[in-house]
PLY file of the C-alpha trace (Angstrom):
ply
format ascii 1.0
element vertex 553
property float x
property float y
property float z
element edge 552
property int vertex1
property int vertex2
end_header
99.32 88.55 121.33
102.36 86.02 120.14
101.92 85.77 116.15
103.83 86.18 113.42
106.01 83.62 111.24
109.59 82.74 112.37
111.55 85.46 109.96
110.52 83.93 106.64
111.95 85.85 103.57
110.11 86.35 100.43
111.70 85.27 97.08
112.19 87.84 95.36
115.38 89.72 93.36
118.91 90.15 94.72
119.14 93.78 94.31
120.30 95.43 98.18
118.24 98.05 99.53
121.04 99.70 102.28
122.85 98.40 105.13
123.11 99.64 108.55
126.58 98.42 109.26
125.98 97.20 112.88
128.86 95.67 114.59
127.58 92.28 115.65
127.28 91.82 119.15
130.92 90.04 121.23
128.25 87.25 122.61
124.91 86.68 121.23
124.17 84.17 124.50
124.87 86.83 126.63
122.98 89.65 125.33
119.64 87.24 124.95
120.26 86.13 128.80
120.48 89.76 129.65
116.59 90.76 127.83
115.48 87.55 129.33
116.57 88.74 132.77
115.14 92.14 132.18
111.92 90.88 131.06
111.29 89.03 134.05
112.63 92.18 136.13
110.24 94.62 134.84
107.32 92.34 133.79
107.44 91.87 130.06
108.35 95.67 129.15
108.06 94.57 125.75
103.94 95.03 125.31
102.84 99.03 125.17
99.33 98.35 124.37
98.93 101.06 121.79
100.02 99.34 118.53
99.94 99.96 115.07
99.48 98.88 111.85
101.14 99.95 108.97
99.12 99.68 105.22
101.72 100.77 102.39
99.83 101.00 99.06
101.10 100.89 95.38
104.55 101.57 94.78
105.34 105.61 95.76
103.58 104.13 99.50
105.73 101.10 99.34
109.08 103.06 98.78
107.93 105.75 101.93
107.06 103.06 104.07
110.06 101.38 103.66
112.46 103.48 104.67
109.94 104.28 107.49
110.82 100.67 108.32
114.77 101.46 108.15
114.65 104.36 111.16
112.34 101.78 112.89
115.00 98.99 112.97
118.00 101.33 113.39
116.14 103.34 115.96
115.16 99.74 118.02
118.34 98.13 117.35
116.73 95.33 115.46
119.52 93.14 113.30
118.60 92.86 109.43
121.65 92.34 107.87
122.74 88.64 109.25
120.36 86.16 108.32
120.54 83.88 111.26
119.44 86.74 113.73
117.51 88.50 111.48
114.77 90.34 113.20
116.48 89.93 116.54
117.15 92.80 119.45
121.07 93.70 119.45
123.14 96.28 122.15
122.62 96.62 126.21
120.06 99.51 125.66
117.49 97.45 126.58
114.78 100.97 126.45
115.02 100.50 122.84
113.56 97.60 123.19
110.61 98.49 125.71
107.85 99.64 122.96
109.29 98.29 120.13
105.76 96.09 120.08
103.82 99.46 118.84
104.66 98.33 114.91
106.10 95.05 114.93
104.98 91.77 116.63
106.80 89.22 118.56
107.96 86.52 116.01
109.13 83.15 117.81
112.53 83.57 119.63
115.26 82.82 117.83
117.04 79.06 118.72
120.94 79.86 119.90
120.20 82.96 121.75
116.43 82.73 122.70
116.06 86.34 122.24
113.00 87.75 120.78
112.42 88.05 117.37
110.43 90.79 115.79
108.26 90.52 112.30
107.22 94.63 111.54
103.28 94.93 111.44
103.12 95.92 108.06
100.48 95.10 105.14
102.12 95.44 101.90
99.16 95.49 99.17
99.87 96.50 95.18
98.26 95.82 91.91
102.11 95.00 90.56
103.98 92.42 92.27
107.17 93.53 90.53
107.10 96.39 92.50
106.75 94.40 96.03
109.71 91.79 94.81
111.92 94.77 93.98
111.12 96.30 97.67
111.06 92.77 99.64
114.20 91.43 97.83
117.07 93.56 100.04
118.26 92.53 103.56
115.74 94.98 104.77
112.42 93.88 102.65
113.21 90.08 104.60
111.94 91.36 107.23
108.93 91.58 106.02
106.23 88.51 106.92
105.18 87.25 103.58
101.64 86.28 104.56
101.23 90.46 104.84
102.11 90.91 101.32
98.87 90.53 98.56
98.64 91.81 95.15
98.27 90.80 91.61
99.84 91.80 88.27
96.05 93.24 86.76
97.22 96.65 87.43
95.26 99.49 87.89
95.98 101.66 84.44
96.34 104.70 86.65
93.10 105.24 86.78
90.98 105.94 90.01
88.04 103.33 89.21
90.05 100.49 88.07
91.59 99.91 91.14
88.44 101.14 93.38
85.87 99.09 91.49
87.27 96.70 89.15
90.85 95.18 90.12
91.30 96.39 93.43
88.09 94.48 95.21
89.78 91.04 95.06
92.91 92.01 96.35
91.26 94.45 98.85
89.26 91.54 100.33
92.69 89.81 101.13
93.93 92.22 102.69
91.52 93.00 104.91
91.58 89.46 106.08
94.84 90.30 106.91
94.61 93.52 108.65
91.76 91.95 110.88
94.26 88.91 111.86
96.92 91.59 113.07
94.07 93.73 114.49
93.17 90.78 116.64
96.53 89.70 117.65
96.80 93.38 118.94
96.72 93.69 122.70
94.90 97.75 122.47
94.90 98.88 118.78
95.85 102.55 118.85
95.59 103.13 114.95
95.88 102.41 111.51
98.29 104.67 109.02
98.59 104.34 105.51
101.81 105.14 103.40
100.55 106.35 99.05
100.41 108.44 96.65
97.22 110.11 95.57
98.18 110.36 92.18
98.22 106.73 90.58
95.67 104.50 89.85
96.36 102.14 93.15
97.47 104.74 95.54
94.31 106.54 95.24
92.23 104.21 93.96
92.93 101.06 96.31
93.65 103.06 98.92
90.49 104.51 99.19
88.41 101.14 98.65
90.59 99.79 101.90
90.21 103.35 104.03
86.42 103.23 103.95
86.03 99.71 104.14
88.33 99.48 107.44
86.58 102.78 108.56
83.19 101.06 108.61
84.63 97.83 110.21
86.08 99.32 113.19
83.47 101.63 114.26
82.39 99.35 117.45
84.41 96.55 116.71
87.24 96.74 119.13
85.60 98.71 122.03
87.00 102.03 121.53
87.65 104.14 118.20
90.32 103.36 116.07
92.34 106.45 114.38
92.86 106.66 111.00
95.89 108.58 109.51
97.67 108.92 105.84
101.42 110.03 104.89
100.05 111.28 101.21
101.73 112.12 98.70
99.96 114.55 96.36
100.53 115.90 92.64
103.08 118.59 91.86
102.21 121.70 91.03
103.49 122.75 87.43
104.28 118.76 87.03
102.72 115.99 85.91
103.63 112.49 84.38
100.03 110.99 84.69
97.21 112.22 82.19
94.42 111.80 84.49
96.24 112.73 87.95
93.90 115.50 88.82
90.84 113.12 89.00
92.50 110.70 90.70
94.03 112.99 93.29
90.14 114.87 93.55
88.56 111.37 94.13
90.95 110.33 96.80
90.95 113.69 98.43
87.08 113.41 99.00
87.54 109.79 100.61
90.48 111.03 102.61
88.85 113.92 104.08
85.66 112.08 105.17
87.31 108.34 106.43
91.06 109.85 107.57
91.44 111.46 110.95
94.59 113.28 109.60
96.55 113.49 106.86
99.98 114.36 106.44
100.67 116.22 102.51
103.67 115.53 100.71
104.79 116.66 97.44
107.86 115.50 94.93
108.39 119.15 93.94
109.26 120.38 97.54
110.96 116.95 98.47
113.43 117.32 95.38
113.85 121.37 97.01
114.76 120.24 100.41
117.24 117.81 99.01
118.83 119.20 95.97
118.99 123.34 98.16
119.08 122.01 101.55
121.06 118.85 101.71
123.05 119.72 98.59
122.74 116.29 97.28
122.75 116.87 93.88
119.73 115.12 91.45
117.42 113.91 94.00
116.84 109.95 93.88
113.77 108.33 95.07
115.54 106.60 98.36
116.62 110.23 99.10
113.10 111.87 99.06
111.29 109.30 100.64
114.06 109.37 103.37
112.64 112.63 104.08
109.38 111.83 104.87
110.90 109.29 107.05
112.74 111.08 108.75
109.13 113.22 109.52
107.01 109.73 109.94
109.98 108.47 112.59
109.48 111.88 114.66
105.96 112.21 114.62
105.64 108.26 115.97
108.51 108.76 118.36
106.23 109.84 121.35
104.50 106.72 121.26
107.81 104.01 120.71
109.92 106.04 123.35
109.64 107.44 127.22
110.54 110.80 127.74
109.99 113.91 130.03
106.12 114.76 128.22
104.88 111.97 126.54
101.58 111.21 123.89
99.62 109.22 121.59
97.61 109.28 118.63
94.49 110.41 120.37
96.64 113.44 121.82
97.90 114.59 118.73
95.01 114.38 116.49
92.78 116.40 119.37
95.36 119.01 119.43
95.64 119.15 115.65
92.30 119.17 114.25
90.40 121.95 116.07
87.83 122.29 113.14
85.64 118.79 112.06
86.44 117.96 108.33
89.97 120.42 108.21
92.32 117.87 108.98
95.31 118.47 106.12
98.38 118.87 107.69
102.10 120.00 106.58
104.89 119.10 108.15
108.56 119.91 108.56
111.80 118.35 110.13
115.06 120.12 111.37
118.03 119.50 111.03
118.78 119.26 107.73
121.87 119.85 106.48
124.41 119.14 103.69
127.04 116.58 104.45
129.70 119.91 104.29
127.77 122.18 106.84
126.67 119.91 109.33
130.20 120.56 111.57
129.39 124.10 111.47
126.19 123.66 113.16
125.48 123.70 116.96
122.15 122.32 117.67
120.18 123.92 120.30
116.51 124.73 120.98
116.27 127.72 119.37
118.25 126.85 116.44
115.79 123.90 115.38
112.85 126.08 116.28
114.38 129.02 113.88
114.81 126.06 111.32
111.32 124.22 111.32
109.48 127.16 110.62
111.29 127.92 107.50
109.74 128.25 103.92
112.25 126.05 102.77
111.90 122.91 105.32
108.24 122.79 104.34
107.90 119.02 102.55
104.27 120.16 100.38
104.19 123.34 97.84
102.47 125.78 99.60
103.19 129.53 101.03
102.83 128.36 105.33
103.71 132.49 105.80
101.81 134.69 103.08
100.73 137.68 104.31
97.42 139.77 103.31
96.60 142.53 105.54
93.48 143.51 103.73
90.90 140.70 104.91
87.61 142.35 102.99
89.29 141.74 99.49
87.74 138.39 98.74
89.89 138.63 95.35
93.00 138.57 96.71
94.22 135.13 98.77
94.05 135.34 102.31
96.15 135.04 104.68
97.84 132.27 106.30
96.46 130.94 109.36
98.34 128.35 111.31
95.08 126.61 113.42
97.07 124.23 115.29
100.27 123.19 115.75
102.54 120.13 117.45
106.17 119.96 117.61
107.71 116.53 118.34
111.08 116.93 120.01
113.67 114.31 120.13
116.65 114.07 122.29
118.00 116.05 125.42
116.42 119.06 125.67
115.08 120.82 128.93
111.05 120.96 129.20
111.40 124.85 130.21
113.64 125.92 127.61
110.96 124.15 124.90
108.50 125.99 126.56
110.12 129.54 126.28
110.54 129.30 123.15
107.04 128.38 121.98
105.92 131.01 124.03
108.16 133.13 122.48
107.42 132.40 119.01
103.25 132.71 120.37
103.43 136.12 122.09
102.10 139.46 121.04
104.55 141.51 119.07
106.74 138.13 117.94
107.20 138.10 113.96
105.09 134.66 114.08
102.27 136.18 115.55
100.36 137.36 113.03
99.74 133.69 111.80
98.57 132.17 114.98
94.53 133.50 115.37
93.72 134.48 119.44
90.73 132.82 119.06
93.06 129.32 119.06
94.73 129.74 122.49
97.75 127.95 122.90
98.03 126.90 119.11
101.40 124.97 119.41
101.06 121.46 121.96
104.06 119.15 121.91
105.84 115.91 123.22
109.30 115.46 124.02
110.90 112.39 123.23
114.34 111.21 125.00
115.73 108.99 122.54
117.52 110.61 119.58
117.31 109.96 116.03
119.10 107.08 114.73
121.07 109.54 112.04
120.10 112.95 112.74
120.08 113.27 117.02
118.73 115.87 118.44
116.09 116.93 116.09
112.07 118.24 115.96
109.27 117.50 113.76
106.97 120.43 113.08
103.50 119.76 112.44
100.83 122.95 111.28
97.20 122.65 110.12
98.03 125.54 108.00
95.44 127.46 105.97
97.67 127.56 103.44
97.09 123.84 102.09
94.35 125.01 100.27
97.13 125.69 97.19
97.54 122.02 97.01
94.02 121.40 96.67
93.29 124.64 94.48
96.25 123.34 92.08
94.33 120.55 91.46
91.17 121.43 91.74
92.05 123.94 88.64
93.21 121.75 86.23
90.04 119.05 87.25
88.02 121.79 86.35
89.75 122.33 82.44
90.11 119.16 81.77
86.24 118.18 83.31
84.99 121.10 81.18
86.24 119.23 77.79
85.05 116.02 79.06
88.64 114.69 78.70
89.31 111.26 79.82
85.94 110.94 81.64
85.04 108.06 79.72
87.73 105.90 81.20
86.44 106.56 84.51
82.97 105.55 83.47
84.28 102.34 81.77
85.31 101.41 85.00
82.50 102.43 87.72
82.87 106.05 88.20
80.16 108.23 86.47
80.37 111.84 85.92
78.17 112.44 88.93
81.21 110.65 91.13
83.27 113.41 89.63
80.93 116.53 90.26
80.43 115.16 93.99
84.28 114.65 94.35
84.54 118.28 92.97
82.40 119.73 94.94
82.93 118.23 98.40
87.07 119.48 97.60
85.63 123.10 96.57
83.77 122.55 100.13
87.11 122.24 101.88
88.86 124.68 100.73
85.87 127.43 101.15
85.77 126.35 104.54
89.45 126.81 105.42
89.81 130.25 103.64
86.81 131.02 105.78
89.01 130.52 108.61
91.83 132.65 107.08
89.96 135.52 106.40
88.80 135.72 110.01
89.93 138.50 112.82
93.04 137.89 114.42
91.68 138.87 117.54
87.97 137.57 119.04
87.08 140.85 120.60
86.93 141.82 116.51
84.79 139.45 115.85
82.24 139.83 118.44
82.43 142.92 118.21
82.90 145.92 121.00
81.49 146.21 124.22
80.53 142.51 123.74
82.61 141.08 126.41
79.22 139.25 127.47
79.33 137.16 124.28
83.09 136.62 125.01
82.09 134.78 128.33
79.38 133.05 127.18
81.26 131.22 124.11
84.23 130.63 126.77
81.30 129.10 129.37
80.11 127.11 126.15
83.34 125.51 125.40
84.07 125.21 129.17
80.41 122.85 129.32
81.20 120.62 126.22
84.70 120.06 127.57
83.04 118.59 130.77
80.35 116.90 129.22
82.89 114.76 126.93
84.60 114.02 129.83
82.17 112.61 131.85
80.83 110.28 128.24
84.40 109.14 128.49
84.43 108.52 131.99
80.82 106.40 131.63
82.29 104.31 128.71
84.94 103.15 130.70
82.79 102.42 133.93
80.76 100.48 131.62
82.47 98.38 129.49
83.18 95.18 130.30
87.13 94.45 131.07
89.05 92.59 128.15
90.52 89.21 129.63
0 1
1 2
2 3
3 4
4 5
5 6
6 7
7 8
8 9
9 10
10 11
11 12
12 13
13 14
14 15
15 16
16 17
17 18
18 19
19 20
20 21
21 22
22 23
23 24
24 25
25 26
26 27
27 28
28 29
29 30
30 31
31 32
32 33
33 34
34 35
35 36
36 37
37 38
38 39
39 40
40 41
41 42
42 43
43 44
44 45
45 46
46 47
47 48
48 49
49 50
50 51
51 52
52 53
53 54
54 55
55 56
56 57
57 58
58 59
59 60
60 61
61 62
62 63
63 64
64 65
65 66
66 67
67 68
68 69
69 70
70 71
71 72
72 73
73 74
74 75
75 76
76 77
77 78
78 79
79 80
80 81
81 82
82 83
83 84
84 85
85 86
86 87
87 88
88 89
89 90
90 91
91 92
92 93
93 94
94 95
95 96
96 97
97 98
98 99
99 100
100 101
101 102
102 103
103 104
104 105
105 106
106 107
107 108
108 109
109 110
110 111
111 112
112 113
113 114
114 115
115 116
116 117
117 118
118 119
119 120
120 121
121 122
122 123
123 124
124 125
125 126
126 127
127 128
128 129
129 130
130 131
131 132
132 133
133 134
134 135
135 136
136 137
137 138
138 139
139 140
140 141
141 142
142 143
143 144
144 145
145 146
146 147
147 148
148 149
149 150
150 151
151 152
152 153
153 154
154 155
155 156
156 157
157 158
158 159
159 160
160 161
161 162
162 163
163 164
164 165
165 166
166 167
167 168
168 169
169 170
170 171
171 172
172 173
173 174
174 175
175 176
176 177
177 178
178 179
179 180
180 181
181 182
182 183
183 184
184 185
185 186
186 187
187 188
188 189
189 190
190 191
191 192
192 193
193 194
194 195
195 196
196 197
197 198
198 199
199 200
200 201
201 202
202 203
203 204
204 205
205 206
206 207
207 208
208 209
209 210
210 211
211 212
212 213
213 214
214 215
215 216
216 217
217 218
218 219
219 220
220 221
221 222
222 223
223 224
224 225
225 226
226 227
227 228
228 229
229 230
230 231
231 232
232 233
233 234
234 235
235 236
236 237
237 238
238 239
239 240
240 241
241 242
242 243
243 244
244 245
245 246
246 247
247 248
248 249
249 250
250 251
251 252
252 253
253 254
254 255
255 256
256 257
257 258
258 259
259 260
260 261
261 262
262 263
263 264
264 265
265 266
266 267
267 268
268 269
269 270
270 271
271 272
272 273
273 274
274 275
275 276
276 277
277 278
278 279
279 280
280 281
281 282
282 283
283 284
284 285
285 286
286 287
287 288
288 289
289 290
290 291
291 292
292 293
293 294
294 295
295 296
296 297
297 298
298 299
299 300
300 301
301 302
302 303
303 304
304 305
305 306
306 307
307 308
308 309
309 310
310 311
311 312
312 313
313 314
314 315
315 316
316 317
317 318
318 319
319 320
320 321
321 322
322 323
323 324
324 325
325 326
326 327
327 328
328 329
329 330
330 331
331 332
332 333
333 334
334 335
335 336
336 337
337 338
338 339
339 340
340 341
341 342
342 343
343 344
344 345
345 346
346 347
347 348
348 349
349 350
350 351
351 352
352 353
353 354
354 355
355 356
356 357
357 358
358 359
359 360
360 361
361 362
362 363
363 364
364 365
365 366
366 367
367 368
368 369
369 370
370 371
371 372
372 373
373 374
374 375
375 376
376 377
377 378
378 379
379 380
380 381
381 382
382 383
383 384
384 385
385 386
386 387
387 388
388 389
389 390
390 391
391 392
392 393
393 394
394 395
395 396
396 397
397 398
398 399
399 400
400 401
401 402
402 403
403 404
404 405
405 406
406 407
407 408
408 409
409 410
410 411
411 412
412 413
413 414
414 415
415 416
416 417
417 418
418 419
419 420
420 421
421 422
422 423
423 424
424 425
425 426
426 427
427 428
428 429
429 430
430 431
431 432
432 433
433 434
434 435
435 436
436 437
437 438
438 439
439 440
440 441
441 442
442 443
443 444
444 445
445 446
446 447
447 448
448 449
449 450
450 451
451 452
452 453
453 454
454 455
455 456
456 457
457 458
458 459
459 460
460 461
461 462
462 463
463 464
464 465
465 466
466 467
467 468
468 469
469 470
470 471
471 472
472 473
473 474
474 475
475 476
476 477
477 478
478 479
479 480
480 481
481 482
482 483
483 484
484 485
485 486
486 487
487 488
488 489
489 490
490 491
491 492
492 493
493 494
494 495
495 496
496 497
497 498
498 499
499 500
500 501
501 502
502 503
503 504
504 505
505 506
506 507
507 508
508 509
509 510
510 511
511 512
512 513
513 514
514 515
515 516
516 517
517 518
518 519
519 520
520 521
521 522
522 523
523 524
524 525
525 526
526 527
527 528
528 529
529 530
530 531
531 532
532 533
533 534
534 535
535 536
536 537
537 538
538 539
539 540
540 541
541 542
542 543
543 544
544 545
545 546
546 547
547 548
548 549
549 550
550 551
551 552
C-alpha cells in the first residue's frame, strides 16, 4: 500500500491558488509523537480499505478537482502552505486523519517529526501543458505527485474525435499506466471518479477514451466491481462558446451513459446564478463556480471519509440512486448557501437545510425539478417531474430521529412534495450522516436526485445537434478525426432513447394501483414477491462469491 514520492514539486508558474490560513502548531515533534502513539494504540487507523482514484481531465476538470482537493486538505488538516511540512497532518484531532487514505497515498514520513506525509491519489490529464502548469503552480498544487501529471501541447482543437482518436491515445496510454499503478497500490479500490467538461474536446473525447478503457480493464481484474462516477460540466442553454459543443456533448453523453455508474451533472449557467443570486458575489469567477461543485463533491464523499451515526460507501449510494438500469443522470444541490451579509441571521437546523436543499435556486444544473403537469394523457406537453430516487448526505451534529422525521414528512401523502415522489418507488430518499462538519459551511447537507427533469439538459443539446446535423455543419471536421456520420447518428439515437426512457417513467401514474388497474391486488402482490425473490437471489450470489473468492494476502 505504501506509495508516492516524498513530496516532490512540479515546476510551473508562481501564481498562488489560495491560502488556508492554518496556524502552525507549537511543537511539531510533540504532534508527531502523538500521531505515532495514536497509530500504535488504534492499530494502524489510517487505512480504510475503500480507496478512490480521482482523474482530472481538461482545464475545467482540473479546476473542479483542484477546488475539491482544497476542501480535502482543510477537512483532513493537511498542511500545504509550509514547504518543509507540506503534506503532513497538523492539529490534535486525529479522527480527521483516520480515513485520509480514501483520496491520499502515504508518502515518505517527515524527517523532523516522523509524521505521515500524504500525497493526493489524483491523476491530471490534459492536452495543454500550460493549463496543468497553472493548476500546479501554487502551494496547493505542489501536493500533486509530478509523475501523476501527464499531457502534451498538441491540443484537441475542441473536437471529440481529435482527443479520442488522433492526439489523445498517446496521452491516454501514459495515464492508464499511472492509474494501473495507483490501483495496484490500493488495499481495496472502491471506485474511480472523473471531473471534466463534455463541451470541449479534451473533457469529452479523452475522458471517454479513458472511461471506456478503464471499464474494460477493471472487469474482473481486482476481484470486485470498481464503480465509476463522473462530475460532468454540461453545455449551458442559450449560451455556447464552442461551435461544435452539441456534437461533443452528445458523443460524450453516450459514452458516459454506457460506461459510468453515476453521472453528477453541472452547468455554468446554474452555478453562476447561485453565485450571483444566492451568494451575492457580483460577477462570478471560475474559482467560485468550481467551489460550488467542490461543496457538493465534499458532501457526497464525506460518508466514505469520516465516521458518523449512519455511514455509507459508494456502492450503497449507487444502489439507492439508480433504481432503473441506464437512468444514471443525477442533479445535486447544497445547503446552506448564504451571502456574507445574511449568514449571521440564519439558524441552521435540519428543517432549514431540508427546505433549502429542495429549492429550485440551489440546483446546480438548468432544469425544472418541480415541474407540474396533471394531464398525463397529453403527449405534446412536458411531463411532470418525478424523483425516481434521492440521497441526502448530512454533515454535522444532527439527531437521526429528527432527520428521519423530516424526510418522512417530505414523503408522506398530502405533503407539498408528495406529487413528485411516485408511490411505486417506496422510501425514495436514502441518507447518510457524517459527524464531521464541512470545513467552511459547518453543518450542511447535499441533496442528490435522480429526477426525470434532467432530460431538459439532454433535450437542449439534442435540439441544437439536430439543427446543425441537418445542415451537415462541421460534420467533415469530425470525419477527418475518425468520427463518421454513423457514429454521430448512433450517439444521437442513444441520447434520444435515454430521453424517452426518462419521459416514460415521468408519465406513469403516481400510484401502483393505477398502473395495475382496480381489483388487481393479486398482480400487485406478485410484483412484490418477484422483487423479494430477486433480492434474495442477488444476496445469495454475493454470499457465494465471497465464500469462493480466495483471500488476498
